[in-house]
LUMMAR-693682 format. One record per atom (N, C-alpha, C, O, CB): residue in one letter; z, x, y. Coordinates in nm, 2 decimals. Glycine has a CB too. Layout:
<atoms>
atom aa: A zz: Z xx: X yy: Y
...
</atoms>
This chain:
<atoms>
atom aa: X zz: 22.74 xx: 17.03 yy: 2.59
atom aa: X zz: 22.81 xx: 16.94 yy: 2.67
atom aa: X zz: 22.91 xx: 17.08 yy: 2.71
atom aa: X zz: 22.98 xx: 17.01 yy: 2.78
atom aa: X zz: 22.89 xx: 16.78 yy: 2.60
atom aa: X zz: 22.95 xx: 17.16 yy: 2.71
atom aa: X zz: 23.01 xx: 17.29 yy: 2.69
atom aa: X zz: 22.94 xx: 17.35 yy: 2.77
atom aa: X zz: 23.01 xx: 17.41 yy: 2.84
atom aa: X zz: 23.02 xx: 17.34 yy: 2.57
atom aa: X zz: 22.85 xx: 17.36 yy: 2.79
atom aa: X zz: 22.76 xx: 17.49 yy: 2.80
atom aa: X zz: 22.73 xx: 17.45 yy: 2.90
atom aa: X zz: 22.80 xx: 17.50 yy: 3.00
atom aa: X zz: 22.64 xx: 17.54 yy: 2.70
atom aa: X zz: 22.61 xx: 17.32 yy: 2.95
atom aa: X zz: 22.63 xx: 17.23 yy: 3.07
atom aa: X zz: 22.72 xx: 17.26 yy: 3.20
atom aa: X zz: 22.68 xx: 17.30 yy: 3.31
atom aa: X zz: 22.67 xx: 17.12 yy: 3.02
atom aa: X zz: 22.86 xx: 17.22 yy: 3.16
atom aa: X zz: 22.96 xx: 17.23 yy: 3.22
atom aa: X zz: 23.00 xx: 17.39 yy: 3.26
atom aa: X zz: 23.04 xx: 17.39 yy: 3.38
atom aa: X zz: 23.04 xx: 17.18 yy: 3.13
atom aa: X zz: 23.00 xx: 17.48 yy: 3.21
atom aa: X zz: 23.01 xx: 17.62 yy: 3.23
atom aa: X zz: 22.93 xx: 17.69 yy: 3.33
atom aa: X zz: 22.95 xx: 17.79 yy: 3.40
atom aa: X zz: 22.99 xx: 17.68 yy: 3.12
atom aa: X zz: 22.79 xx: 17.56 yy: 3.31
atom aa: X zz: 22.70 xx: 17.56 yy: 3.41
atom aa: X zz: 22.68 xx: 17.53 yy: 3.51
atom aa: X zz: 22.62 xx: 17.59 yy: 3.59
atom aa: X zz: 22.64 xx: 17.53 yy: 3.39
atom aa: X zz: 22.76 xx: 17.40 yy: 3.51
atom aa: X zz: 22.74 xx: 17.32 yy: 3.71
atom aa: X zz: 22.83 xx: 17.38 yy: 3.78
atom aa: X zz: 22.80 xx: 17.38 yy: 3.90
atom aa: X zz: 22.79 xx: 17.14 yy: 3.75
atom aa: X zz: 22.99 xx: 17.48 yy: 3.73
atom aa: X zz: 23.09 xx: 17.54 yy: 3.74
atom aa: X zz: 23.06 xx: 17.63 yy: 3.79
atom aa: X zz: 23.12 xx: 17.65 yy: 3.90
atom aa: X zz: 23.14 xx: 17.55 yy: 3.66
atom aa: X zz: 22.97 xx: 17.75 yy: 3.75
atom aa: X zz: 22.83 xx: 17.93 yy: 3.78
atom aa: X zz: 22.81 xx: 17.85 yy: 3.88
atom aa: X zz: 22.87 xx: 17.90 yy: 3.98
atom aa: X zz: 22.65 xx: 17.99 yy: 3.65
atom aa: X zz: 22.74 xx: 17.74 yy: 3.91
atom aa: X zz: 22.62 xx: 17.74 yy: 4.03
atom aa: X zz: 22.75 xx: 17.69 yy: 4.09
atom aa: X zz: 22.83 xx: 17.75 yy: 4.02
atom aa: X zz: 22.45 xx: 17.63 yy: 4.02
atom aa: X zz: 22.82 xx: 17.63 yy: 4.18
atom aa: X zz: 22.91 xx: 17.59 yy: 4.23
atom aa: X zz: 22.99 xx: 17.69 yy: 4.27
atom aa: X zz: 22.94 xx: 17.74 yy: 4.37
atom aa: X zz: 22.95 xx: 17.50 yy: 4.16
atom aa: X zz: 23.07 xx: 17.75 yy: 4.23
atom aa: X zz: 23.11 xx: 17.88 yy: 4.27
atom aa: X zz: 23.01 xx: 17.95 yy: 4.34
atom aa: X zz: 23.04 xx: 17.97 yy: 4.45
atom aa: X zz: 23.14 xx: 17.96 yy: 4.15
atom aa: X zz: 22.86 xx: 18.00 yy: 4.31
atom aa: X zz: 22.81 xx: 18.05 yy: 4.31
atom aa: X zz: 22.74 xx: 18.03 yy: 4.51
atom aa: X zz: 22.70 xx: 18.12 yy: 4.59
atom aa: X zz: 22.75 xx: 18.02 yy: 4.16
atom aa: X zz: 22.74 xx: 17.86 yy: 4.54
atom aa: X zz: 22.73 xx: 17.79 yy: 4.66
atom aa: X zz: 22.79 xx: 17.83 yy: 4.78
atom aa: X zz: 22.75 xx: 17.86 yy: 4.90
atom aa: X zz: 22.77 xx: 17.69 yy: 4.66
atom aa: X zz: 22.94 xx: 17.83 yy: 4.70
atom aa: X zz: 23.12 xx: 17.80 yy: 4.77
atom aa: X zz: 23.12 xx: 18.00 yy: 4.77
atom aa: X zz: 23.23 xx: 18.04 yy: 4.79
atom aa: X zz: 23.31 xx: 17.69 yy: 4.60
atom aa: X zz: 23.00 xx: 18.13 yy: 4.76
atom aa: X zz: 22.99 xx: 18.22 yy: 4.78
atom aa: X zz: 22.91 xx: 18.32 yy: 4.92
atom aa: X zz: 22.91 xx: 18.44 yy: 4.96
atom aa: X zz: 22.97 xx: 18.21 yy: 4.68
atom aa: X zz: 22.88 xx: 18.21 yy: 4.96
atom aa: X zz: 22.72 xx: 18.18 yy: 5.11
atom aa: X zz: 22.80 xx: 18.20 yy: 5.21
atom aa: X zz: 22.89 xx: 18.13 yy: 5.25
atom aa: X zz: 22.63 xx: 17.99 yy: 5.15
atom aa: X zz: 22.77 xx: 18.32 yy: 5.26
atom aa: X zz: 22.82 xx: 18.31 yy: 5.41
atom aa: X zz: 22.81 xx: 18.23 yy: 5.45
atom aa: X zz: 22.74 xx: 18.16 yy: 5.38
atom aa: X zz: 22.78 xx: 18.37 yy: 5.49
atom aa: X zz: 22.90 xx: 18.14 yy: 5.64
atom aa: X zz: 22.92 xx: 18.10 yy: 5.75
atom aa: X zz: 22.73 xx: 18.16 yy: 5.85
atom aa: X zz: 22.64 xx: 18.24 yy: 5.88
atom aa: X zz: 23.09 xx: 18.16 yy: 5.80
atom aa: X zz: 22.78 xx: 18.04 yy: 5.86
atom aa: X zz: 22.62 xx: 18.11 yy: 5.99
atom aa: X zz: 22.69 xx: 18.21 yy: 6.10
atom aa: X zz: 22.63 xx: 18.31 yy: 6.14
atom aa: X zz: 22.52 xx: 17.95 yy: 6.13
atom aa: X zz: 22.81 xx: 18.18 yy: 6.14
atom aa: X zz: 22.95 xx: 18.28 yy: 6.20
atom aa: X zz: 22.93 xx: 18.42 yy: 6.12
atom aa: X zz: 22.91 xx: 18.53 yy: 6.18
atom aa: X zz: 23.13 xx: 18.21 yy: 6.16
atom aa: X zz: 22.93 xx: 18.41 yy: 5.98
atom aa: X zz: 22.97 xx: 18.54 yy: 5.96
atom aa: X zz: 22.86 xx: 18.65 yy: 5.92
atom aa: X zz: 22.87 xx: 18.78 yy: 5.90
atom aa: X zz: 23.06 xx: 18.54 yy: 5.86
atom aa: X zz: 22.69 xx: 18.53 yy: 5.92
atom aa: X zz: 22.55 xx: 18.64 yy: 5.86
atom aa: X zz: 22.53 xx: 18.67 yy: 6.04
atom aa: X zz: 22.48 xx: 18.78 yy: 6.05
atom aa: X zz: 22.35 xx: 18.53 yy: 5.74
atom aa: X zz: 22.56 xx: 18.61 yy: 6.17
atom aa: X zz: 22.55 xx: 18.64 yy: 6.34
atom aa: X zz: 22.67 xx: 18.77 yy: 6.36
atom aa: X zz: 22.64 xx: 18.88 yy: 6.41
atom aa: X zz: 22.61 xx: 18.45 yy: 6.44
atom aa: X zz: 22.73 xx: 18.75 yy: 6.33
atom aa: X zz: 22.89 xx: 18.86 yy: 6.32
atom aa: X zz: 22.78 xx: 19.05 yy: 6.31
atom aa: X zz: 22.74 xx: 19.12 yy: 6.22
atom aa: X zz: 23.04 xx: 18.80 yy: 6.06
atom aa: X zz: 22.79 xx: 19.05 yy: 6.46
atom aa: X zz: 22.77 xx: 19.26 yy: 6.40
atom aa: X zz: 22.69 xx: 19.31 yy: 6.54
atom aa: X zz: 22.71 xx: 19.26 yy: 6.65
atom aa: X zz: 22.61 xx: 19.31 yy: 6.19
atom aa: X zz: 22.58 xx: 19.44 yy: 6.50
atom aa: X zz: 22.54 xx: 19.51 yy: 6.63
atom aa: X zz: 22.41 xx: 19.49 yy: 6.57
atom aa: X zz: 22.36 xx: 19.49 yy: 6.46
atom aa: X zz: 22.60 xx: 19.68 yy: 6.68
atom aa: X zz: 22.35 xx: 19.46 yy: 6.71
atom aa: X zz: 22.15 xx: 19.50 yy: 6.67
atom aa: X zz: 22.13 xx: 19.58 yy: 6.81
atom aa: X zz: 22.17 xx: 19.55 yy: 6.93
atom aa: X zz: 22.01 xx: 19.32 yy: 6.66
atom aa: X zz: 22.07 xx: 19.66 yy: 6.77
atom aa: X zz: 21.99 xx: 19.68 yy: 6.86
atom aa: X zz: 21.87 xx: 19.64 yy: 6.91
atom aa: X zz: 21.84 xx: 19.54 yy: 6.86
atom aa: X zz: 21.99 xx: 19.75 yy: 6.85
atom aa: X zz: 21.74 xx: 19.70 yy: 7.02
atom aa: X zz: 21.66 xx: 19.69 yy: 7.03
atom aa: X zz: 21.58 xx: 19.84 yy: 7.21
atom aa: X zz: 21.63 xx: 19.92 yy: 7.28
atom aa: X zz: 21.65 xx: 19.52 yy: 7.00
atom aa: X zz: 21.44 xx: 19.75 yy: 7.19
atom aa: X zz: 21.50 xx: 19.88 yy: 7.34
atom aa: X zz: 21.39 xx: 19.77 yy: 7.41
atom aa: X zz: 21.31 xx: 19.68 yy: 7.36
atom aa: X zz: 21.44 xx: 20.14 yy: 7.34
atom aa: X zz: 21.43 xx: 19.82 yy: 7.57
atom aa: X zz: 21.35 xx: 19.76 yy: 7.65
atom aa: X zz: 21.24 xx: 19.82 yy: 7.69
atom aa: X zz: 21.24 xx: 19.88 yy: 7.58
atom aa: X zz: 21.41 xx: 19.73 yy: 7.74
atom aa: X zz: 21.14 xx: 19.87 yy: 7.75
atom aa: X zz: 21.10 xx: 20.00 yy: 7.75
atom aa: X zz: 21.11 xx: 20.10 yy: 7.72
atom aa: X zz: 21.06 xx: 20.13 yy: 7.62
atom aa: X zz: 21.09 xx: 20.03 yy: 7.81
atom aa: X zz: 21.22 xx: 20.22 yy: 7.82
atom aa: X zz: 21.26 xx: 20.30 yy: 7.69
atom aa: X zz: 21.39 xx: 20.28 yy: 7.65
atom aa: X zz: 21.46 xx: 20.35 yy: 7.58
atom aa: X zz: 21.24 xx: 20.43 yy: 7.71
atom aa: X zz: 21.42 xx: 20.15 yy: 7.72
atom aa: X zz: 21.57 xx: 20.14 yy: 7.73
atom aa: X zz: 21.69 xx: 20.12 yy: 7.63
atom aa: X zz: 21.73 xx: 20.00 yy: 7.65
atom aa: X zz: 21.59 xx: 20.04 yy: 7.81
atom aa: X zz: 21.78 xx: 20.19 yy: 7.51
atom aa: X zz: 21.83 xx: 20.13 yy: 7.46
atom aa: X zz: 21.92 xx: 20.07 yy: 7.52
atom aa: X zz: 21.98 xx: 20.08 yy: 7.63
atom aa: X zz: 21.84 xx: 20.16 yy: 7.38
atom aa: X zz: 21.92 xx: 19.95 yy: 7.36
atom aa: X zz: 22.03 xx: 19.80 yy: 7.48
atom aa: X zz: 22.04 xx: 19.77 yy: 7.27
atom aa: X zz: 21.96 xx: 19.76 yy: 7.18
atom aa: X zz: 21.87 xx: 19.59 yy: 7.67
atom aa: X zz: 22.23 xx: 19.76 yy: 7.30
atom aa: X zz: 22.32 xx: 19.66 yy: 7.17
atom aa: X zz: 22.35 xx: 19.61 yy: 7.28
atom aa: X zz: 22.36 xx: 19.63 yy: 7.40
atom aa: X zz: 22.46 xx: 19.72 yy: 7.05
atom aa: X zz: 22.36 xx: 19.47 yy: 7.16
atom aa: X zz: 22.47 xx: 19.37 yy: 7.18
atom aa: X zz: 22.49 xx: 19.39 yy: 7.11
atom aa: X zz: 22.42 xx: 19.39 yy: 7.00
atom aa: X zz: 22.47 xx: 19.26 yy: 7.20
atom aa: X zz: 22.66 xx: 19.42 yy: 7.11
atom aa: X zz: 22.76 xx: 19.42 yy: 6.94
atom aa: X zz: 22.82 xx: 19.20 yy: 6.94
atom aa: X zz: 22.89 xx: 19.19 yy: 7.04
atom aa: X zz: 23.00 xx: 19.60 yy: 6.98
atom aa: X zz: 22.82 xx: 19.10 yy: 6.89
atom aa: X zz: 22.88 xx: 18.99 yy: 6.81
atom aa: X zz: 22.98 xx: 18.93 yy: 6.78
atom aa: X zz: 22.95 xx: 18.84 yy: 6.69
atom aa: X zz: 22.87 xx: 18.99 yy: 6.74
atom aa: X zz: 23.08 xx: 18.94 yy: 6.80
atom aa: X zz: 23.17 xx: 18.95 yy: 6.75
atom aa: X zz: 23.25 xx: 18.84 yy: 6.73
atom aa: X zz: 23.20 xx: 18.76 yy: 6.80
atom aa: X zz: 23.21 xx: 19.03 yy: 6.79
atom aa: X zz: 23.37 xx: 18.77 yy: 6.67
atom aa: X zz: 23.36 xx: 18.73 yy: 6.56
atom aa: X zz: 23.44 xx: 18.58 yy: 6.70
atom aa: X zz: 23.43 xx: 18.45 yy: 6.69
atom aa: X zz: 23.44 xx: 18.83 yy: 6.39
atom aa: X zz: 23.49 xx: 18.64 yy: 6.78
atom aa: X zz: 23.58 xx: 18.56 yy: 6.88
atom aa: X zz: 23.51 xx: 18.55 yy: 6.99
atom aa: X zz: 23.53 xx: 18.60 yy: 7.10
atom aa: X zz: 23.71 xx: 18.61 yy: 6.92
atom aa: X zz: 23.34 xx: 18.43 yy: 6.91
atom aa: X zz: 23.25 xx: 18.39 yy: 7.03
atom aa: X zz: 23.26 xx: 18.49 yy: 7.14
atom aa: X zz: 23.34 xx: 18.43 yy: 7.21
atom aa: X zz: 23.29 xx: 18.25 yy: 7.09
atom aa: X zz: 23.23 xx: 18.64 yy: 7.23
atom aa: X zz: 23.17 xx: 18.76 yy: 7.26
atom aa: X zz: 23.02 xx: 18.83 yy: 7.25
atom aa: X zz: 22.97 xx: 18.85 yy: 7.14
atom aa: X zz: 23.25 xx: 18.82 yy: 7.20
atom aa: X zz: 22.99 xx: 18.84 yy: 7.30
atom aa: X zz: 22.88 xx: 18.95 yy: 7.30
atom aa: X zz: 22.91 xx: 19.06 yy: 7.37
atom aa: X zz: 22.92 xx: 19.06 yy: 7.49
atom aa: X zz: 22.77 xx: 18.91 yy: 7.36
atom aa: X zz: 22.95 xx: 19.21 yy: 7.29
atom aa: X zz: 22.96 xx: 19.32 yy: 7.46
atom aa: X zz: 22.79 xx: 19.42 yy: 7.48
atom aa: X zz: 22.72 xx: 19.43 yy: 7.38
atom aa: X zz: 23.15 xx: 19.49 yy: 7.43
atom aa: X zz: 22.78 xx: 19.44 yy: 7.52
atom aa: X zz: 22.65 xx: 19.47 yy: 7.59
atom aa: X zz: 22.64 xx: 19.64 yy: 7.63
atom aa: X zz: 22.71 xx: 19.70 yy: 7.72
atom aa: X zz: 22.65 xx: 19.36 yy: 7.73
atom aa: X zz: 22.54 xx: 19.70 yy: 7.54
atom aa: X zz: 22.52 xx: 19.86 yy: 7.56
atom aa: X zz: 22.36 xx: 19.92 yy: 7.62
atom aa: X zz: 22.27 xx: 19.94 yy: 7.54
atom aa: X zz: 22.55 xx: 19.93 yy: 7.40
atom aa: X zz: 22.35 xx: 19.95 yy: 7.72
atom aa: X zz: 22.21 xx: 20.00 yy: 7.77
atom aa: X zz: 22.29 xx: 20.20 yy: 7.77
atom aa: X zz: 22.39 xx: 20.28 yy: 7.78
atom aa: X zz: 22.14 xx: 19.90 yy: 7.98
atom aa: X zz: 22.16 xx: 20.16 yy: 7.74
atom aa: X zz: 22.15 xx: 20.45 yy: 7.74
atom aa: X zz: 22.31 xx: 20.37 yy: 7.72
atom aa: X zz: 22.35 xx: 20.32 yy: 7.82
atom aa: X zz: 22.09 xx: 20.65 yy: 8.00
atom aa: X zz: 22.42 xx: 20.38 yy: 7.57
atom aa: X zz: 22.51 xx: 20.42 yy: 7.56
atom aa: X zz: 22.66 xx: 20.32 yy: 7.65
atom aa: X zz: 22.77 xx: 20.30 yy: 7.60
atom aa: X zz: 22.47 xx: 20.55 yy: 7.60
atom aa: X zz: 22.62 xx: 20.30 yy: 7.76
atom aa: X zz: 22.73 xx: 20.30 yy: 7.86
atom aa: X zz: 22.72 xx: 20.09 yy: 7.85
atom aa: X zz: 22.62 xx: 20.01 yy: 7.85
atom aa: X zz: 22.68 xx: 20.42 yy: 8.07
atom aa: X zz: 22.91 xx: 20.08 yy: 7.85
atom aa: X zz: 22.85 xx: 19.96 yy: 7.84
atom aa: X zz: 22.85 xx: 19.81 yy: 7.91
atom aa: X zz: 22.94 xx: 19.75 yy: 7.83
atom aa: X zz: 22.87 xx: 19.96 yy: 7.75
atom aa: X zz: 22.82 xx: 19.73 yy: 7.98
atom aa: X zz: 22.73 xx: 19.71 yy: 8.02
atom aa: X zz: 22.82 xx: 19.55 yy: 8.02
atom aa: X zz: 22.92 xx: 19.54 yy: 7.95
atom aa: X zz: 22.57 xx: 19.75 yy: 7.95
atom aa: X zz: 22.77 xx: 19.41 yy: 8.13
atom aa: X zz: 22.86 xx: 19.28 yy: 8.08
atom aa: X zz: 22.87 xx: 19.26 yy: 7.96
atom aa: X zz: 22.80 xx: 19.30 yy: 7.87
atom aa: X zz: 22.83 xx: 19.15 yy: 8.12
atom aa: X zz: 23.01 xx: 19.18 yy: 7.97
atom aa: X zz: 23.04 xx: 19.05 yy: 7.86
atom aa: X zz: 22.94 xx: 18.93 yy: 7.88
atom aa: X zz: 22.90 xx: 18.87 yy: 7.98
atom aa: X zz: 23.19 xx: 18.98 yy: 7.88
atom aa: X zz: 22.93 xx: 18.92 yy: 7.71
atom aa: X zz: 22.89 xx: 18.72 yy: 7.75
atom aa: X zz: 22.91 xx: 18.69 yy: 7.63
atom aa: X zz: 22.92 xx: 18.77 yy: 7.54
atom aa: X zz: 22.72 xx: 18.65 yy: 7.79
atom aa: X zz: 22.93 xx: 18.55 yy: 7.63
atom aa: X zz: 22.96 xx: 18.46 yy: 7.50
atom aa: X zz: 22.89 xx: 18.43 yy: 7.47
atom aa: X zz: 22.78 xx: 18.44 yy: 7.52
atom aa: X zz: 23.03 xx: 18.36 yy: 7.49
atom aa: X zz: 22.93 xx: 18.34 yy: 7.29
atom aa: X zz: 22.78 xx: 18.32 yy: 7.24
atom aa: X zz: 22.84 xx: 18.15 yy: 7.17
atom aa: X zz: 22.96 xx: 18.12 yy: 7.17
atom aa: X zz: 22.70 xx: 18.49 yy: 7.10
atom aa: X zz: 22.77 xx: 18.10 yy: 7.13
atom aa: X zz: 22.79 xx: 18.02 yy: 7.02
atom aa: X zz: 22.77 xx: 17.95 yy: 7.00
atom aa: X zz: 22.71 xx: 17.91 yy: 7.09
atom aa: X zz: 22.83 xx: 17.99 yy: 6.99
atom aa: X zz: 22.75 xx: 17.85 yy: 6.88
atom aa: X zz: 22.65 xx: 17.79 yy: 6.80
atom aa: X zz: 22.63 xx: 17.65 yy: 6.86
atom aa: X zz: 22.73 xx: 17.58 yy: 6.86
atom aa: X zz: 22.68 xx: 17.79 yy: 6.65
atom aa: X zz: 22.52 xx: 17.59 yy: 6.92
atom aa: X zz: 22.46 xx: 17.50 yy: 6.91
atom aa: X zz: 22.39 xx: 17.40 yy: 6.83
atom aa: X zz: 22.30 xx: 17.35 yy: 6.89
atom aa: X zz: 22.43 xx: 17.53 yy: 6.95
atom aa: X zz: 22.42 xx: 17.36 yy: 6.70
atom aa: X zz: 22.29 xx: 17.26 yy: 6.59
atom aa: X zz: 22.32 xx: 17.40 yy: 6.50
atom aa: X zz: 22.41 xx: 17.44 yy: 6.43
atom aa: X zz: 22.07 xx: 17.21 yy: 6.66
atom aa: X zz: 22.22 xx: 17.44 yy: 6.54
atom aa: X zz: 22.15 xx: 17.55 yy: 6.41
atom aa: X zz: 22.12 xx: 17.68 yy: 6.50
atom aa: X zz: 22.10 xx: 17.77 yy: 6.43
atom aa: X zz: 21.97 xx: 17.49 yy: 6.32
atom aa: X zz: 22.11 xx: 17.71 yy: 6.65
atom aa: X zz: 22.07 xx: 17.74 yy: 6.76
atom aa: X zz: 22.17 xx: 17.85 yy: 6.82
atom aa: X zz: 22.28 xx: 17.81 yy: 6.83
atom aa: X zz: 22.05 xx: 17.63 yy: 6.83
atom aa: X zz: 22.15 xx: 17.98 yy: 6.85
atom aa: X zz: 22.29 xx: 18.04 yy: 6.89
atom aa: X zz: 22.23 xx: 18.01 yy: 7.04
atom aa: X zz: 22.11 xx: 18.03 yy: 7.05
atom aa: X zz: 22.35 xx: 18.22 yy: 6.84
atom aa: X zz: 22.34 xx: 17.97 yy: 7.18
atom aa: X zz: 22.31 xx: 18.00 yy: 7.32
atom aa: X zz: 22.43 xx: 18.10 yy: 7.32
atom aa: X zz: 22.54 xx: 18.08 yy: 7.28
atom aa: X zz: 22.32 xx: 17.86 yy: 7.43
atom aa: X zz: 22.38 xx: 18.22 yy: 7.38
atom aa: X zz: 22.42 xx: 18.31 yy: 7.47
atom aa: X zz: 22.44 xx: 18.28 yy: 7.64
atom aa: X zz: 22.34 xx: 18.26 yy: 7.71
atom aa: X zz: 22.33 xx: 18.39 yy: 7.44
atom aa: X zz: 22.60 xx: 18.30 yy: 7.70
atom aa: X zz: 22.53 xx: 18.25 yy: 7.80
atom aa: X zz: 22.68 xx: 18.38 yy: 7.86
atom aa: X zz: 22.78 xx: 18.43 yy: 7.81
atom aa: X zz: 22.51 xx: 18.04 yy: 7.84
atom aa: X zz: 22.58 xx: 18.39 yy: 8.03
atom aa: X zz: 22.73 xx: 18.49 yy: 8.10
atom aa: X zz: 22.57 xx: 18.50 yy: 8.21
atom aa: X zz: 22.45 xx: 18.46 yy: 8.20
atom aa: X zz: 22.84 xx: 18.69 yy: 7.97
atom aa: X zz: 22.64 xx: 18.60 yy: 8.35
atom aa: X zz: 22.54 xx: 18.58 yy: 8.44
atom aa: X zz: 22.55 xx: 18.49 yy: 8.49
atom aa: X zz: 22.62 xx: 18.49 yy: 8.59
atom aa: X zz: 22.43 xx: 18.58 yy: 8.41
atom aa: X zz: 22.48 xx: 18.38 yy: 8.45
atom aa: X zz: 22.42 xx: 18.20 yy: 8.53
atom aa: X zz: 22.32 xx: 18.25 yy: 8.51
atom aa: X zz: 22.25 xx: 18.29 yy: 8.60
atom aa: X zz: 22.45 xx: 18.11 yy: 8.71
atom aa: X zz: 22.28 xx: 18.28 yy: 8.29
atom aa: X zz: 22.21 xx: 18.31 yy: 8.25
atom aa: X zz: 22.28 xx: 18.26 yy: 8.09
atom aa: X zz: 22.38 xx: 18.30 yy: 8.03
atom aa: X zz: 22.18 xx: 18.42 yy: 8.30
atom aa: X zz: 22.12 xx: 18.12 yy: 8.05
atom aa: X zz: 22.18 xx: 18.05 yy: 7.91
atom aa: X zz: 22.08 xx: 18.12 yy: 7.82
atom aa: X zz: 21.97 xx: 18.08 yy: 7.86
atom aa: X zz: 22.18 xx: 17.85 yy: 7.89
atom aa: X zz: 22.05 xx: 18.21 yy: 7.71
atom aa: X zz: 21.97 xx: 18.24 yy: 7.64
atom aa: X zz: 21.98 xx: 18.15 yy: 7.47
atom aa: X zz: 22.08 xx: 18.15 yy: 7.40
atom aa: X zz: 21.99 xx: 18.39 yy: 7.65
atom aa: X zz: 21.89 xx: 18.10 yy: 7.46
atom aa: X zz: 21.85 xx: 18.01 yy: 7.33
atom aa: X zz: 21.82 xx: 18.13 yy: 7.22
atom aa: X zz: 21.71 xx: 18.18 yy: 7.23
atom aa: X zz: 21.71 xx: 17.90 yy: 7.36
atom aa: X zz: 21.87 xx: 18.15 yy: 7.15
atom aa: X zz: 21.81 xx: 18.19 yy: 7.02
atom aa: X zz: 21.81 xx: 18.09 yy: 6.85
atom aa: X zz: 21.87 xx: 18.00 yy: 6.80
atom aa: X zz: 21.90 xx: 18.33 yy: 7.00
atom aa: X zz: 21.72 xx: 18.14 yy: 6.83
atom aa: X zz: 21.68 xx: 18.04 yy: 6.68
atom aa: X zz: 21.70 xx: 18.15 yy: 6.59
atom aa: X zz: 21.75 xx: 18.25 yy: 6.61
atom aa: X zz: 21.49 xx: 17.96 yy: 6.66
atom aa: X zz: 21.63 xx: 18.10 yy: 6.46
atom aa: X zz: 21.60 xx: 18.17 yy: 6.28
atom aa: X zz: 21.48 xx: 18.07 yy: 6.24
atom aa: X zz: 21.43 xx: 18.08 yy: 6.13
atom aa: X zz: 21.77 xx: 18.15 yy: 6.14
</atoms>
């Protein structure tokens, strides 16, 4: 019985250590549009900084709607899901 209790405790601690969806999303992502390098930096405060050719572009907002991410700005809403 003691071994079972220890195993359950370890499992609960392990589940509690997982990253939240926000923690998984926050960070920088790089890609290319044609030959132009593009970088998007997702911040914890719900903002996205965009860069093209290393120069800062517009700022966007992001939020979770259910399990998908909505990125909004410049009268456009983009929807991303994993």
